[in-house]
Rosetta silent file (secondary structure, phi, psi, omega in degrees, C-alpha in Angstrom):
SEQUENCE: MIHLGLIGYPLGHSLSPKIHNAALKACGLQGDYSLFPIHPDDLQGLKNLLARVRSGEITGLNVTVPHKQNVIELMDELTPAAQAVGAVNTIYFHNNKLIADNTDAPGFLTDLKRFIGKWELGVGDRRPSLVLGAGGSSCAVVYALLNNGWRVTLAARRIEQARELARRFSGVKTIELNSKTILPANLQLIVNTTPVGMAPNNGQSPWPENLIFPHAAIYDLVYNPRETKLVKDARAQNLNATTGLGMLIEQAALAFEVWTGHNPPRDILYDSVVQ
SCORE:     score description
SCORE:     0.000 S_00000001
   1 L     0.000  128.081 -178.591   93.574   33.292  176.484 S_00000001
   2 E   -97.954  127.025 -179.763   92.457   30.932  179.223 S_00000001
   3 E  -120.074  121.626 -175.979   92.192   27.261  178.315 S_00000001
   4 E  -121.724  168.752 -179.755   90.424   24.986  180.791 S_00000001
   5 E  -175.156  171.315 -178.139   89.217   21.456  180.572 S_00000001
   6 E  -124.927  130.448  173.327   87.930   18.183  182.148 S_00000001
   7 E  -106.031  139.280  177.155   89.670   14.826  182.127 S_00000001
   8 E   175.204 -173.431  176.667   87.593   11.747  182.582 S_00000001
   9 L  -169.271  124.201  -11.068   85.903    8.782  180.734 S_00000001
  10 L   -79.432  169.463 -178.315   83.266    8.855  179.448 S_00000001
  11 L  -126.729   13.330 -169.584   82.321   12.595  179.396 S_00000001
  12 L   -60.693  -30.353 -175.729   79.390   12.773  176.982 S_00000001
  13 L  -110.287   20.679 -177.253   76.867   14.229  179.535 S_00000001
  14 L   -64.200  134.863  174.595   79.209   16.546  181.484 S_00000001
  15 L   -90.049   -8.502 -169.760   77.726   19.933  182.565 S_00000001
  16 H   -60.270  -35.571  177.613   81.129   21.379  183.278 S_00000001
  17 H   -64.432  -41.031  178.414   81.587   23.143  179.905 S_00000001
  18 H   -59.018  -47.662 -174.654   78.285   25.025  180.350 S_00000001
  19 H   -64.046  -52.078 -172.546   79.262   26.078  183.979 S_00000001
  20 H   -70.788  -32.111  173.895   82.775   27.120  183.213 S_00000001
  21 H   -68.037  -33.546  175.471   82.030   28.939  179.964 S_00000001
  22 H   -64.217  -42.093 -179.704   79.318   30.790  181.868 S_00000001
  23 H   -63.171  -46.913 -179.768   81.927   31.648  184.525 S_00000001
  24 H   -57.398  -46.185 -177.526   84.357   32.971  181.827 S_00000001
  25 H   -66.565  -40.763 -178.977   81.732   35.174  180.325 S_00000001
  26 H   -63.535  -32.220 -179.080   80.505   36.454  183.692 S_00000001
  27 L   -91.250   -0.293  178.269   84.003   37.446  184.746 S_00000001
  28 L    71.998   30.776 -173.363   84.819   39.051  181.397 S_00000001
  29 L  -106.407  140.128  177.566   87.552   36.591  180.598 S_00000001
  30 L   -90.309  123.322 -178.205   88.487   35.260  177.145 S_00000001
  31 E   174.545 -176.933 -178.897   88.813   31.518  177.122 S_00000001
  32 E  -150.282  164.223 -174.575   87.227   28.019  176.584 S_00000001
  33 E  -135.176  117.200 -172.457   86.578   24.786  178.464 S_00000001
  34 E  -118.136  155.069  177.814   87.081   21.566  176.617 S_00000001
  35 E   -97.699  132.960  177.658   86.466   17.840  177.342 S_00000001
  36 E  -117.638   83.060 -179.762   89.368   15.412  177.326 S_00000001
  37 E   -73.357  111.883 -178.762   88.003   11.886  177.357 S_00000001
  38 L  -120.535  126.023 -176.042   90.986    9.715  178.230 S_00000001
  39 L   -64.412  144.082  178.538   90.521    5.935  178.615 S_00000001
  40 L   -46.251  -35.652 -173.024   91.441    4.459  182.014 S_00000001
  41 L   -91.218    0.529 -173.724   94.239    2.386  180.449 S_00000001
  42 L   -94.689   76.853  179.271   95.724    5.369  178.412 S_00000001
  43 H   -69.042  -33.254 -177.919   98.445    6.474  180.858 S_00000001
  44 H   -70.768  -35.254  177.901  100.524    8.100  178.085 S_00000001
  45 H   -66.536  -39.897  179.856   97.492   10.163  176.958 S_00000001
  46 H   -63.384  -45.402 -179.424   97.109   11.361  180.597 S_00000001
  47 H   -59.850  -44.806 -173.230  100.845   12.251  180.759 S_00000001
  48 H   -65.774  -38.344 -179.117  100.691   14.071  177.437 S_00000001
  49 H   -68.286  -42.967 -177.197   97.658   16.218  178.617 S_00000001
  50 H   -66.985  -27.099  176.627   99.305   17.082  181.957 S_00000001
  51 H   -64.175  -32.229  178.159  102.437   18.135  179.946 S_00000001
  52 H   -72.793  -22.847  175.038  100.299   20.799  178.302 S_00000001
  53 H   -74.727  -47.502  179.515   99.387   22.120  181.789 S_00000001
  54 H   -58.248  -39.904 -174.753  103.141   22.257  182.657 S_00000001
  55 L   -76.407  -14.913 -174.366  103.900   24.129  179.481 S_00000001
  56 L    86.451    5.483  177.608  101.163   26.704  180.142 S_00000001
  57 L   -68.713  -37.503  176.096   99.170   25.742  177.062 S_00000001
  58 L  -112.457  132.059 -178.795   96.288   24.624  179.415 S_00000001
  59 L   -77.317  -37.953 -176.353   95.612   26.884  182.409 S_00000001
  60 E  -167.350  157.054  178.313   93.833   24.251  184.527 S_00000001
  61 E  -134.043  149.491  161.461   91.977   20.981  184.466 S_00000001
  62 E   -88.782  160.414  176.694   89.168   19.354  186.346 S_00000001
  63 E  -134.424  124.911  170.581   89.412   15.640  187.013 S_00000001
  64 L  -122.030 -173.066 -177.374   86.537   13.147  187.264 S_00000001
  65 L   -61.448  141.384    8.855   86.194    9.321  187.290 S_00000001
  66 L  -103.965   27.663 -174.726   88.130    7.236  186.639 S_00000001
  67 L  -105.937    6.026 -178.050   91.137    9.445  187.067 S_00000001
  68 L   -58.312  -33.111  177.347   90.687   11.077  190.484 S_00000001
  69 L  -100.212  -31.879 -173.453   93.216    8.698  191.996 S_00000001
  70 H   -59.525  -37.977 -172.133   95.207    7.834  188.774 S_00000001
  71 H   -79.322  -11.809 -173.325   96.653   11.329  188.473 S_00000001
  72 H   -58.711  -40.812 -179.931   98.050   11.554  191.997 S_00000001
  73 H   -72.125   -5.749  179.742  101.358    9.828  191.156 S_00000001
  74 H  -101.224   -1.015 -178.693  101.819   12.238  188.289 S_00000001
  75 L   -86.943  157.522  172.815  101.569   15.363  190.521 S_00000001
  76 L   -93.082  -25.893 -173.417  104.456   17.315  192.094 S_00000001
  77 E  -156.347  139.793  171.142  102.363   18.452  195.061 S_00000001
  78 E  -114.519  140.055  176.779   98.948   17.790  196.673 S_00000001
  79 L   -70.732  164.219  179.750   97.086   20.390  198.694 S_00000001
  80 H   -58.969  -31.785  179.134   96.118   19.312  202.165 S_00000001
  81 H   -69.459  -44.356  178.665   92.505   18.663  201.089 S_00000001
  82 H   -64.626  -39.205 -179.607   93.591   16.458  198.156 S_00000001
  83 H   -67.888  -39.471 -179.103   95.991   14.576  200.434 S_00000001
  84 H   -70.186  -39.646 -175.155   93.366   13.924  203.136 S_00000001
  85 H   -75.869  -32.687 -176.184   90.681   12.962  200.644 S_00000001
  86 L    77.876   19.456  177.643   92.960   10.812  198.521 S_00000001
  87 L  -149.969  157.599 -177.213   91.376   12.046  195.353 S_00000001
  88 L  -121.656  138.620  171.104   91.786   15.010  192.917 S_00000001
  89 L  -129.190   -2.067 -176.484   89.383   17.094  191.084 S_00000001
  90 E  -140.262  130.450  173.004   91.383   20.247  190.214 S_00000001
  91 E  -122.163  142.996  174.658   94.904   20.625  188.613 S_00000001
  92 E  -156.400  165.714 -178.030   96.964   23.709  188.039 S_00000001
  93 E  -112.736  127.345 -178.414  100.628   24.732  187.587 S_00000001
  94 E  -148.621  135.088 -178.987  102.165   27.105  190.138 S_00000001
  95 L    50.751   43.490 -179.877  105.778   27.952  191.122 S_00000001
  96 L    63.479   24.379  177.467  107.009   25.309  188.634 S_00000001
  97 E  -129.344  139.151  176.455  104.891   22.628  190.269 S_00000001
  98 E   -87.724  114.588 -167.723  101.942   20.658  188.981 S_00000001
  99 E  -113.089  135.381 -179.467   99.579   20.879  191.877 S_00000001
 100 E  -104.706  124.110  177.491   96.526   18.716  192.737 S_00000001
 101 E  -125.249  168.038  176.902   93.630   20.043  194.735 S_00000001
 102 L  -133.508  107.893  179.423   90.171   18.868  195.837 S_00000001
 103 L   -96.306    0.533  178.644   87.290   21.320  195.722 S_00000001
 104 H   -61.049  -49.764 -178.440   84.656   18.610  196.235 S_00000001
 105 H   -63.355  -46.791  171.144   84.853   18.723  199.949 S_00000001
 106 H   -69.480  -28.402  177.725   84.447   22.423  200.453 S_00000001
 107 H   -67.693  -42.660  177.816   82.006   22.580  197.625 S_00000001
 108 H   -60.375  -52.932 -172.704   79.810   19.955  199.363 S_00000001
 109 H   -65.079  -32.909  177.590   79.945   21.643  202.742 S_00000001
 110 H   -61.943  -46.859  179.398   79.228   25.115  201.302 S_00000001
 111 H   -74.586  -28.785  171.128   76.054   23.760  199.651 S_00000001
 112 H   -58.895  -44.769 -179.825   75.139   21.659  202.669 S_00000001
 113 H   -66.180  -33.889  177.149   75.154   24.770  204.735 S_00000001
 114 H   -65.743  -39.952 -172.403   73.019   26.542  202.236 S_00000001
 115 H   -77.201  -48.376 -175.008   70.486   23.618  202.203 S_00000001
 116 H  -106.753    2.190  178.008   70.031   22.894  205.966 S_00000001
 117 L    83.624  142.851 -177.040   71.234   26.077  207.487 S_00000001
 118 H   -64.760  -16.702  176.509   74.384   26.891  209.448 S_00000001
 119 H   -69.569  -18.750  172.272   72.764   26.201  212.737 S_00000001
 120 H   -72.909  -14.662 -161.845   72.851   22.545  211.856 S_00000001
 121 H  -114.995   19.304 -175.968   76.608   22.655  211.378 S_00000001
 122 L   -62.929  122.772 -176.953   77.840   23.936  214.708 S_00000001
 123 L   -63.627  136.490 -179.861   81.377   22.478  215.288 S_00000001
 124 L    91.526   -6.117  179.314   81.306   20.287  218.386 S_00000001
 125 L   -78.275  -19.196  175.454   77.731   19.368  218.243 S_00000001
 126 L    55.184   42.595  177.208   78.677   15.957  216.920 S_00000001
 127 L   -61.318  130.702 -177.695   75.436   15.480  215.020 S_00000001
 128 E   -71.290  130.845  178.497   74.988   11.926  213.759 S_00000001
 129 E  -130.004  160.642  175.554   75.122   11.446  209.899 S_00000001
 130 E  -126.687  122.606 -178.781   74.974    8.489  207.544 S_00000001
 131 E  -108.523  125.317  179.811   76.997    8.409  204.326 S_00000001
 132 E   -95.529  121.279 -176.155   75.846    5.923  201.739 S_00000001
 133 L   106.751  155.350 -177.780   78.709    4.486  199.543 S_00000001
 134 L  -139.665   37.853  176.593   82.403    4.265  199.925 S_00000001
 135 L   -91.441 -166.354 -175.438   83.762    5.446  196.546 S_00000001
 136 H   -66.356  -31.351  176.372   85.822    8.574  195.733 S_00000001
 137 H   -69.194  -29.441  177.694   83.024   10.954  196.280 S_00000001
 138 H   -62.002  -42.038  179.977   82.454    9.489  199.720 S_00000001
 139 H   -55.298  -40.552  178.349   85.938   10.409  200.711 S_00000001
 140 H   -67.969  -44.529  178.786   85.353   14.049  200.125 S_00000001
 141 H   -66.955  -41.242 -178.881   81.980   14.051  202.016 S_00000001
 142 H   -64.628  -45.775 -179.574   83.338   12.129  204.998 S_00000001
 143 H   -59.021  -49.396 -176.999   86.383   14.530  205.215 S_00000001
 144 H   -63.865  -39.480  178.652   84.058   17.595  205.041 S_00000001
 145 H   -68.946  -45.098  177.565   81.607   16.293  207.625 S_00000001
 146 H   -56.514  -46.739 -175.326   84.340   15.260  210.146 S_00000001
 147 L   -70.690  -12.359 -178.380   86.079   18.608  209.792 S_00000001
 148 L  -109.570   11.156  169.696   82.691   20.279  210.609 S_00000001
 149 L    87.092   16.800  176.799   82.066   18.319  213.763 S_00000001
 150 L   -86.361  148.465  164.376   79.637   15.628  212.553 S_00000001
 151 E   -87.919  133.294 -172.555   79.669   12.043  213.668 S_00000001
 152 E  -120.509  131.751  169.071   79.871    9.822  210.610 S_00000001
 153 E  -115.769  128.601 -173.431   78.697    6.291  209.911 S_00000001
 154 E  -107.334  121.137 -174.149   79.620    4.917  206.614 S_00000001
 155 E  -118.344  130.358 -173.982   77.388    2.354  204.996 S_00000001
 156 E  -143.645  149.445  178.423   78.408    0.356  201.858 S_00000001
 157 L   -67.042  -34.081  177.031   77.138   -2.859  200.226 S_00000001
 158 L  -103.231  100.182 -169.905   80.789   -4.017  200.296 S_00000001
 159 H   -59.444  -37.964 -179.392   81.717   -3.644  203.927 S_00000001
 160 H   -61.749  -35.036  176.292   85.518   -4.030  203.203 S_00000001
 161 H   -66.213  -34.299  177.213   85.389   -1.097  200.968 S_00000001
 162 H   -71.676  -36.417  179.356   83.812    0.999  203.682 S_00000001
 163 H   -65.864  -45.188 -178.908   86.342   -0.177  206.262 S_00000001
 164 H   -59.505  -45.481  172.918   89.267    0.683  203.910 S_00000001
 165 H   -59.259  -43.115 -177.080   87.911    4.242  203.511 S_00000001
 166 H   -61.508  -31.801 -175.753   87.281    4.606  207.261 S_00000001
 167 L   -68.368  -13.432  175.863   90.922    3.791  208.071 S_00000001
 168 L   -77.218  -13.662 -174.925   91.844    7.124  206.352 S_00000001
 169 L  -127.688  176.911  176.449   90.026    8.945  209.085 S_00000001
 170 L  -112.719  134.858  174.408   89.475    8.788  212.837 S_00000001
 171 L    81.783   12.854 -179.163   86.238    7.805  214.505 S_00000001
 172 L   -88.344  118.717  174.544   84.325    6.711  211.398 S_00000001
 173 E   -81.657  150.205  178.720   81.959    3.781  211.998 S_00000001
 174 E  -123.960  139.582  174.376   81.143    1.259  209.229 S_00000001
 175 E  -143.740  161.002  176.968   78.110   -0.854  208.544 S_00000001
 176 E   -80.679  142.555 -174.570   76.789   -2.878  205.650 S_00000001
 177 L   -88.849   99.982  174.349   74.210   -1.001  203.631 S_00000001
 178 L  -163.854  168.540 -176.397   70.914   -2.920  204.180 S_00000001
 179 L   -63.364  -21.696 -175.909   67.684   -2.642  206.076 S_00000001
 180 L   -81.900  -31.250 -172.223   68.945   -4.749  208.972 S_00000001
 181 L  -100.167  -19.353  176.750   72.021   -2.743  209.892 S_00000001
 182 L   -75.835  114.526  175.860   70.742    0.770  209.415 S_00000001
 183 L  -107.485  100.033 -168.225   69.404    2.160  212.652 S_00000001
 184 L   -86.068    1.174 -168.710   67.821    5.494  211.635 S_00000001
 185 L   -51.943  -49.600 -172.558   66.373    6.621  214.947 S_00000001
 186 L  -102.517    6.223 -179.215   68.883    9.426  215.819 S_00000001
 187 L   -61.615  141.689  174.310   70.092   10.337  212.333 S_00000001
 188 L  -119.585  -13.236  178.567   70.037   14.017  211.338 S_00000001
 189 E  -149.232  136.789  174.584   71.625   13.774  207.964 S_00000001
 190 E  -125.575  125.287 -178.674   71.833   11.176  205.168 S_00000001
 191 E  -121.617  115.919  175.903   74.153   11.680  202.248 S_00000001
 192 E   -88.383  116.841  176.581   74.120    9.449  199.152 S_00000001
 193 L  -106.686    2.387  177.660   77.461    9.314  197.427 S_00000001
 194 L   -82.128  162.223  176.108   76.611    6.272  195.150 S_00000001
 195 L   -84.512    3.249  179.818   75.568    6.594  191.570 S_00000001
 196 L   -64.625  128.189 -173.205   72.348    4.719  192.220 S_00000001
 197 L    96.050    0.190  177.840   69.399    6.611  190.835 S_00000001
 198 L   -77.038  142.204  175.472   71.452    8.459  188.186 S_00000001
 199 L   -56.669  136.010   18.168   69.922    8.651  184.761 S_00000001
 200 L   -96.423    6.253  178.316   68.920    6.536  182.923 S_00000001
 201 L   -86.637   55.465 -170.491   68.277    4.428  186.024 S_00000001
 202 L   -61.695  -29.769 -175.525   65.795    7.006  187.451 S_00000001
 203 L   -79.603   -0.261 -173.309   63.637    4.433  189.258 S_00000001
 204 L   -99.252  154.982  176.431   66.361    3.191  191.532 S_00000001
 205 L  -138.439  142.832  177.610   67.223    4.403  195.122 S_00000001
 206 L   -78.942   -8.401 -175.050   70.201    3.559  197.286 S_00000001
 207 L   -81.998  130.243 -177.894   67.912    3.619  200.415 S_00000001
 208 L   -55.578  131.331  178.799   66.890    0.048  201.385 S_00000001
 209 L   -55.499  141.828  175.132   63.426   -0.867  200.365 S_00000001
 210 L    71.038    8.577  176.924   60.725   -0.894  203.050 S_00000001
 211 L  -102.921  128.356 -175.519   62.992    0.980  205.517 S_00000001
 212 L   -71.880  136.988  173.969   61.371    4.138  206.979 S_00000001
 213 L   -70.798  147.179  172.754   63.291    7.315  206.626 S_00000001
 214 L   -78.514  177.157  175.581   64.367    8.900  209.858 S_00000001
 215 L   -86.367   81.466 -173.582   63.464   12.570  210.535 S_00000001
 216 L  -139.855  158.153  173.272   66.662   13.698  208.769 S_00000001
 217 E   -79.838  143.653 -175.111   67.778   15.951  205.984 S_00000001
 218 E  -116.045  123.806  176.747   68.528   14.020  202.775 S_00000001
 219 E  -121.853  117.984 -178.715   71.381   15.066  200.364 S_00000001
 220 E  -111.026  118.019 -178.017   71.838   13.081  197.212 S_00000001
 221 L   -63.227  -18.852  172.253   75.000   13.812  195.267 S_00000001
 222 L   -66.408  131.482  178.151   73.259   12.633  192.064 S_00000001
 223 L  -126.458    9.882  168.824   71.910   15.573  190.201 S_00000001
 224 L  -133.260  107.199   19.285   70.652   13.967  187.009 S_00000001
 225 L   -81.251  170.181 -174.724   67.683   13.613  187.049 S_00000001
 226 L   -60.166  -33.956  169.252   66.768   16.848  188.599 S_00000001
 227 L  -124.320  108.674 -177.838   64.736   15.003  191.219 S_00000001
 228 L   -74.487  162.904  178.932   66.121   11.550  192.038 S_00000001
 229 H   -64.036  -32.958 -177.321   63.923    8.781  193.436 S_00000001
 230 H   -67.471  -46.014 -179.737   65.720    9.097  196.838 S_00000001
 231 H   -66.625  -38.065 -176.242   64.842   12.838  196.926 S_00000001
 232 H   -65.953  -47.132  175.543   61.323   12.280  195.623 S_00000001
 233 H   -57.389  -43.775  178.509   60.659    9.584  198.277 S_00000001
 234 H   -59.384  -46.698  179.317   62.084   11.747  200.980 S_00000001
 235 H   -64.343  -40.953  175.871   59.927   14.749  200.045 S_00000001
 236 H   -53.353  -20.698 -178.146   56.839   12.510  199.963 S_00000001
 237 L  -105.217   19.209  177.089   57.471   11.993  203.718 S_00000001
 238 L    61.272   32.492  175.705   57.796   15.787  204.135 S_00000001
 239 L   -97.717  151.803  173.347   61.539   15.641  204.688 S_00000001
 240 L   -73.497  125.589  179.087   64.037   18.292  203.435 S_00000001
 241 E  -145.623  151.485 -179.588   65.875   16.752  200.498 S_00000001
 242 E  -155.073  159.324  174.294   68.043   18.038  197.634 S_00000001
 243 E   -90.314 -179.817 -177.735   70.250   16.771  194.839 S_00000001
 244 L   -94.550   22.529  177.090   73.966   17.540  194.382 S_00000001
 245 H   -61.058  -45.122  178.273   73.499   20.235  191.710 S_00000001
 246 H   -53.941  -46.854  177.296   74.509   22.853  194.266 S_00000001
 247 H   -61.208  -38.340  178.002   77.653   20.939  195.091 S_00000001
 248 H   -60.316  -48.712  174.097   78.483   20.699  191.471 S_00000001
 249 H   -53.946  -51.060 -170.930   78.147   24.464  191.049 S_00000001
 250 H   -67.378  -46.905 -176.359   80.227   25.222  194.219 S_00000001
 251 H   -63.828  -31.668 -177.165   83.104   22.832  193.430 S_00000001
 252 H   -78.828  -30.823  176.751   83.334   24.169  189.972 S_00000001
 253 H   -73.728  -38.396  177.473   83.334   27.846  191.122 S_00000001
 254 H   -58.623  -48.181  177.984   86.060   27.059  193.654 S_00000001
 255 H   -56.398  -46.720 -179.077   88.116   25.423  190.981 S_00000001
 256 H   -58.660  -42.402  179.418   87.601   28.358  188.653 S_00000001
 257 H   -64.025  -38.665  179.042   88.814   30.804  191.376 S_00000001
 258 H   -61.552  -40.887 -179.105   91.973   28.699  191.890 S_00000001
 259 H   -72.153  -36.274 -164.812   92.713   28.938  188.129 S_00000001
 260 H  -119.379  -21.731 -174.113   91.794   32.542  187.371 S_00000001
 261 L    83.364    5.203  179.104   91.572   34.464  190.722 S_00000001
 262 L  -105.968  134.852  175.291   87.981   35.353  189.828 S_00000001
 263 L  -100.867   98.428 -176.317   84.914   34.340  192.005 S_00000001
 264 L   -73.392  147.727  179.807   82.122   33.771  189.617 S_00000001
 265 L   -65.344  124.967 -172.496   78.468   34.604  190.592 S_00000001
 266 H   -60.901  -37.716 -171.541   76.701   31.372  191.622 S_00000001
 267 H   -64.472  -42.290 -179.598   73.262   32.447  190.223 S_00000001
 268 H   -66.355  -41.082 -178.303   74.722   32.732  186.669 S_00000001
 269 H   -63.863  -42.690 -179.627   76.437   29.282  186.955 S_00000001
 270 H   -58.443  -51.066  178.335   73.177   27.810  188.203 S_00000001
 271 H   -55.724  -30.288 -173.246   71.159   29.338  185.289 S_00000001
 272 H   -69.659  -19.568 -177.564   73.592   27.938  182.839 S_00000001
 273 H  -111.166  -10.898  178.917   72.626   24.377  183.611 S_00000001
 274 H  -100.928  -14.046 -179.774   68.924   24.717  184.415 S_00000001
 275 L   -77.185    0.000    0.000   67.801   26.671  181.439 S_00000001
């Protein structure tokens, strides 16, 4: 019996149980996926849950806010991706070690390729991109883009937060997120990693008001609502735009494969959350 779950707080609207239970069924595996809401201050609760992974009672865990960084000090080993990103979204036990991984970065990149086409992602092209926000999700996006040959400018309302993140990587420019500092002329990709526009605040957008969109692809990591204001506004200007639902599916599928060795069919995972 495979027991999987998600650590975070709060977790009331998570789609992960639907996705992973669909994956278990599609791969013919007996198991379940549970939510483990652990308060940010409950370090002992976190340790107790991780002990269940060490003992084999729990096969694997996903990690979401606010614990993506909190769990790092409790791990025995970080994969190269988790180490580079500085955040964890997948935990498993292997060779007597509690291992932390990050499937957000490859999950994002896989879905980005699907969205804009592989021709846009030629390594060495150094295409200019703009990443909005400097939180945990931003780390994974910046890491993925840099590794695929993009030039990255990081825009955040708190410039010091952007600079702190940029120091983790080489060659990342930082600007304050406002209409005066963003120069959209040559941008080919804009990625929103902020929660602005997430339900119930559907009417909000991270893009500065009265600033014209460049002729760029727009990728919004927010996936609830199904069409965010950022995506809707971009599409109204005949731009290619998408939400982060595809990234959610991909990172989940990659984590599931780490835990079980099975690669679940993406169409079934997608149907599990859109029906």
